[in-house]
Every structure is written in C-alpha cells, then in structure tokens.
C-alpha positions in Angstrom: -0.1 0.3 -0.2 1.5 3.1 -1.5 -0.6 6.7 0.2 1.5 9.6 0.1 2.5 11.3 3.7 2.2 14.6 4.1 5.4 16.1 4.4 6.6 16.4 8.4 8.6 19.7 7.9 7.1 23.2 8.9 4.6 23.7 6.0 4.8 27.1 4.5 1.7 29.2 4.8 0.9 30.7 1.4 -0.3 34.7 1.9 -1.3 36.8 -1.3 1.4 39.8 -0.5 4.8 39.0 0.5 5.4 39.1 3.6 7.2 42.2 4.8 9.9 42.9 7.3 9.8 46.9 7.4 9.6 48.3 11.1 6.7 50.6 10.1 4.6 47.3 9.2 5.6 45.9 12.3 3.7 49.0 14.3 0.2 49.0 15.3 -1.6 51.6 12.6 -4.4 52.0 15.7 -3.4 55.2 17.6 -2.5 54.5 21.8 -5.7 56.4 23.7 -3.5 59.7 25.3 -3.3 59.6 29.2 -2.8 63.0 31.0 -0.2 62.3 33.2 -1.7 63.4 36.8 -0.2 67.3 38.1 2.6 65.3 40.8 2.0 66.2 44.7 3.3 69.5 45.6 6.5 67.8 47.7 7.0 71.1 50.1 3.6 71.9 50.4 4.1 71.9 54.1 7.8 73.9 54.1 7.4 77.6 54.3 11.1 78.2 53.3 9.5 77.3 49.7 10.3 79.1 47.1 11.2 82.1 49.3 15.1 82.8 48.3 17.7 83.5 50.7 18.0 87.6 49.8 13.7 87.7 50.7 15.3 86.2 54.4 17.2 88.5 54.9 15.2 92.1 53.2 12.5 90.8 55.8 14.6 89.9 58.5 16.8 93.3 58.4 13.3 95.5 58.0 11.7 93.1 60.5 14.5 93.7 63.8 17.0 96.2 62.3 20.7 95.8 61.0 21.6 95.8 64.8 19.2 93.9 66.3 19.5 91.0 63.4 23.5 91.6 63.9 22.3 90.4 68.0 20.4 87.7 66.9 23.2 86.2 64.1 25.9 87.4 65.3 28.2 86.8 62.7 30.5 90.3 61.3 28.9 90.6 57.7 25.8 91.6 60.1 27.7 93.9 63.0 30.1 96.1 60.7 28.6 97.9 58.3 26.3 95.8 57.0 24.2 95.2 53.5 22.0 92.1 51.9 25.0 92.0 48.9 28.3 90.8 51.8 25.2 88.6 53.6 24.6 86.7 50.8 27.7 86.5 49.9 28.9 85.2 53.3 25.3 83.0 54.4 25.5 81.0 50.7 29.7 80.2 51.9 28.7 79.6 55.5 26.1 76.9 56.4 25.4 76.7 59.5 25.1 80.5 59.8 22.5 80.8 57.9 20.6 77.7 59.2 20.5 80.3 62.3 19.1 82.7 59.5 16.5 80.2 58.8 16.0 79.7 61.6 15.2 82.8 62.8 13.4 83.8 60.2 10.7 80.5 60.1 10.6 82.5 64.4 9.5 85.5 62.8 7.2 83.7 60.3 5.2 82.4 63.6 5.5 85.4 65.7 3.5 87.3 63.1 0.8 84.4 62.6 -0.1 84.6 66.0 -0.3 88.4 66.9 -2.1 88.8 63.7 
C-alpha cells in the first residue's frame, strides 16, 4: 500500500502578499490613547521656606528687626560691621551654619507674625 504521506517539516503558509519585515509594518495601526499624567503632589507643600530666596529672607529680617538687632540675634560680622544685603548673601551662601541660623530666625519671625495677627 502506497499512500502519500504529508511532509513532516514546517509548512510554508501561503499569503497573497509578500511578507513585509520593515519596522513600520510591525507597529500597530491604531493610535494608543493618550492619558494625561496626574499632576505630581507638592513635595514642599508644608515647607514655609520653599520658594523663598535667601535674599528675600535677609531683606525681611533686616526690615523686621533692623541690622543692629539682627546682629545681636545672629552674631556674625556681616550683620554687625557695615551690614548690607549683598555682603550678607555672600557670607550666608558660603557658611551653612550661619544660613541655618538665619533661616531658623526667619521661621521664628513668621510664627510670631501669625500669632500676633
């Protein structure tokens, strides 16, 4: 008995059009829906120093306390001897411990102003 046997290897699929292997053909033709990303939460929402420049802090403190009292509260030479905003900024940007004291005094001033109305 001679019966024809089917080939056992992979059989080529017949298509009407030749196979296109370009990367453009591999991309889907339907556009993906665009979803707006949610706004990131405010990372510094409760930080009263967020967005306040060092210059604004020095100006507010000098207007509130005056240079003489500011020099007593934060005993640094830039507040005591020939004080100015520019010399104070130069010093405070280079000296982290003094900047921390000034920022703390600014936060204290804000708390006092809120309490007093």
